[in-house]
N, C-alpha and C positions, 0 to 999 in steps of 0.2 A: 846857578847854571843845570846842574847836574839834578837836584831837586827838584827843577820844569820837568827836564826831560822823564825822571824817574815818576810824576804825576802823569805826563799824558801818556808813557805807557801802561799805568795801572788805569787810567782811564780809556785808554784802548782796549785794553784787555778785557772789562767790566762791557764795554760793550760787546765786545763781539761775543761775551758767554752769552748776555742777554740775548742778543741774533738766535743763540744756536738755540735756547732751551725755548722760545719761540714756537707755536704750535705750527704756525707757516712755515718755519724756516723747518721743522720735521717732514711736513709731508713733501717739501722741494726735495730734500735731500736723500725718502725714499723711495720717492719714485723710480729715478732711474735701475733701483735694486729689482723692483719685483715683474717687469718682464722678463727679467733673464733668468728668473726663478721660475718661471710657467712656460718657458723655452726647454729647458734642462727636464722636466717633468715630462712633457710631452715629447720629448726625444726618446727618455728612460720607456714609456708607453710602449711606445713606436716598437723601438726595439724587441722590448717582451714578444707583443703580439707578432712582430716576421718570426721569430725563433717559435713561437707558436705556430703559427702558419708551415713553418718549413718544416716545423716535427710533425704535423699534420699531412704535407705529403707526402713525407718521404715514408712514414705510416703506409699510406695508401697506396703505393705502389708498391709497396711490399710485399700489401693484400692482394694486389692483383696480378701478383705474379707467383703466389703458392700453387704451385702444381694439384691438378684435379686427380686425384686413387680412383682406382676402380671397387676398391677389395670394401665389403658389406660396413666393417668397423671402426672406416674412419668418416660416415655418413655426417654422424655429428658435429666433426669436424668441419666438415666445409659446409656445414649450413651456418655454422659460429662464423666460419671466414665469408660467407655471402652474402649477412645481413651484416656486416663492416663496410661491405665496398659502397659508393658514394651511388645516389642516387641516378644519374644521370651515366651511370657506365653500367653493361652489358652482366646481365647475372652468369654465373659459369653455370654450365649443365654437367651434373651427376650421370653420368652411364653405368648400369649397374651391370655387371657381369656372371649371375647368377641364371640361372633354368630359364631357359623362356615359358611365358605362359601362355598354353593351349586353349585355344578359341573351341570351343566345340561345337559345330555346325545344327542347328534345330530343323527337326527338319515340322513345317507347319500343316497340319493337317483341317482339311476341312471341314467341319460339323456335319455330323447326321443331317439327313434332311430328306421332307416327303419327296417322290417320286413320279415321274408317269413311264408308263410304255404306252406308246400309240402306235396304231397302223392299221392291219386290214387283215381280214378270215377270208381265204375264197375255199366257199364249199358249195361246190358243184351238186345240181340237185335240191338244194337246199330242202329241208320240210317241214313243213309246218308241226309237224307231230312231234321233233326234237327240237331242244332247245339249242342255241351256240352261244358259247361262252370263252372267256380266253380268264386260266386261271394262274396262279402264282405261287411258291412254294420255297420260303427262305432255305438255305442250306444248312441251316442251324436246327431245321426242326426235324426230326429224323423218326417221329410217332407215327405209325400207320396210320393213313390216312389225311396225312400234313393238317392238324387243326388247326393252323393259325394259316388256313389257304385264305389267299383274296382274288375276291371273282369278280369279274364284270361281262354281262351280255355284250354280246355284238350287236351293232344296229343293222337293220335290213337292207342298206347299204354295204354291210362288212366291214364298216369300222368300226377303232373301238378304241377307248382309254381305259385303260389299266392304272389305278392310284394305288402305288408301292408307300407301305411307312416307312419311315426311316429306321435304319439298321447300322448294325456295328459297322465299323472297316475289318473288312477280309470278307465277311458275310455276301454271299451270292444268291439271285433268285433263280430259280429254277421256271420257266414260260412257258406254257403251251396253251394251244388250242383243243377246245373239245366240244364233242357233241354229245348230250345226254340226254333221257329220255324223264319227263318232267314227275313220272310217279316213282324215279327208281334216279338218285341222284349218281350212286356210285362213286368209284374210288377212281381219284386222277392219279396222284403220286402216293408214291409207297406204301403203295397194295399186296396184299399179300393173301394168296389162296388158305386156308376158305376162312379167315378170320373178316377181310376186307377184300369184296372182289372187284376187279375193276368195272364192269356196268354201263363204261363211256368208251368213245372212241378217240382218242385223242390224236394231235397232230406230235411232229418230231419237238421233241423238248429243246428248248435252248437255252444257254445261259448269260445272264446278263450282270453286268456292274450295279452296285447298288448307290443309292441318292444319287442316280443321276440322271435326266431323260432322255430316253431312247425312241427310235420308232424299231416296229419291227413287222413284216410279213410274215403271217402260217395258213395254210392249205391244209383239209382236213378230207380224207375219202369216207364216207359216213351214209350209210341205208337205216332208215329205221323201216321197220315191219312188223305188222303184225301178226303173232301165230296164237293156237291153241293148244293146252295139253286136257286128252280127256281120258279117261280108264277103255280098259280094256272092250268095254262095251257102248262106247264113245259119249259116256255121262262125264259131267263137271266136278273135280271135288275137293274138297279144303286139303290143302297141306301139298300142294302143285308146283313146279316150275323148270323152267328152259337152262341146263346148264351150255354154255357156247366157248370151246375150249381151241387155241389156238391150237391148228393141228400138230406146227413145229415143235408142240409142249412135250411132243412124245420122243423126242431124244435128248430131253433132256434128264439131266441127274435124279437121284432120287431124294433131292432137298425139294423139289417140284420145279414151278415153270420161272422162267426168271420176270423181272418184275414189269418188263415191259410187253408179258405175253401171258399176265395173270387170265385167267379164265373169267369169266361174266357165270353169272344168276339169279336170272330174273325171275320173281314168284308168279304165277298165274292167275287168276283169278277164281274163287269157290262157287259164284255164280253161273260161267260162263267158261272158264278153263283160258281166256283172253290173257296174253302175255305181247308183252311190245318189248321188242329186241333193237338193239341198234346194233351193226356188223359194218365190221370195215371190209369196202367192196375189193379191197385188193389182197383179202386174207382169208384161206382154207380153214372150217374151222369143224372139228368136231360136234355134233348138236346132240344133243337127246332131252328126252322130256323125264320127270320124275316124280316119284311119290314119296314123301318122308312120315313116317307115326303116324298113316290110315286107321290103324288096326286090321289090315288085311291079312289073309293067311299066307305063310312060306314069304316071305321076303325073302328079297334074292341078295340080301348085304344088310348084317349089321356091325354098326361101328360105336363100342361105347354107350350101348344102352341103345341107341336109335336106329330105326329099320329103315331099311329103304327098297323100291323100287323102279324099274327103269324100264323105257322104252327102248327099240332098236335104233343103235348108235346111226348118225349120219353124216356123212363126210361132205361138203359142199360149200362153196366160197359165199360171201356175204353178196357177192352180185346175183348170186343165182336161186339162191334162198325164194319159194315161194309163199309171197302175199297170202297169207292164212292157211299157211302150211299146218296140218293138227299131228302131236304127236303124240300114237296111241300106249300107254303105259298097261304094261304086263303085270294086272294087278287089279282086282276087283273085289266088293264082296259077292259074295254067291248070288246068284241068281234067284227069286223063287221061283221056283215048278209053275209048270201053266195049269191051273184048273183044268 
């Protein structure tokens, strides 16, 4: 009995061992253990992730609460803190406390350009023997006679259009209408006796702004008069002329007449002694005829080697001088005796 029982137990043990060592039994035994390992690993990974996220959030909160300082030395530190902020968070603003920067205002200056002075000139009793013009001299030109003067002729209806070249800012134009005799243009601006006699009658001089179109009107009182210069015998001669000086210049200092009253001198023709004057009808003049360096005897005045002879001086207004008046100079060669 005992032997049978022992034999059964042995066979049962062998069968059980064979069943456990078979491949199908190994797979059945292993299946319950693998899912549990995955769950443990997933739980561990999740725990690590949660810990990392928590640390990141705490670090972010700490960075966003860093106070902003205004000292220049902390600029680098604040810049580093700002770059670690989350994209969806506002970036802290750094406020500098140094000296404020002052922006100076810049005045824009209009470029110099060509301009025009337009308008009209009133010359009562306009005479075709004279020419009516408008001239302009820049204030920067102080040379005698103003070499850079620009001029335009006034139309028959009294209108004019004077073109002014561009000049630098700060310069001004002196502008005036004037009457001249074609054969003797004379001096209009910056005139000095005796180097630059006036020989014109001009209006009031006005100053105008440069590089800007403007409208102006002028009025001039002038009379053109034909007179003659002869010697004491009534003969014409070479080297003669007429001098007309504003009578008010007699009270001037020894420096001579002021610029607006500079005398005129108009040469006379050696053929017939004719001289064409232009005088202001509102001015009284001291006028005389004269001869210079004719070689006559007994000169009345000598200056720097030059010899002069004169007619009697006459004081008369430009409106009163007679057309065709003759100035007789007190000098002439000796007359040949009659046979």
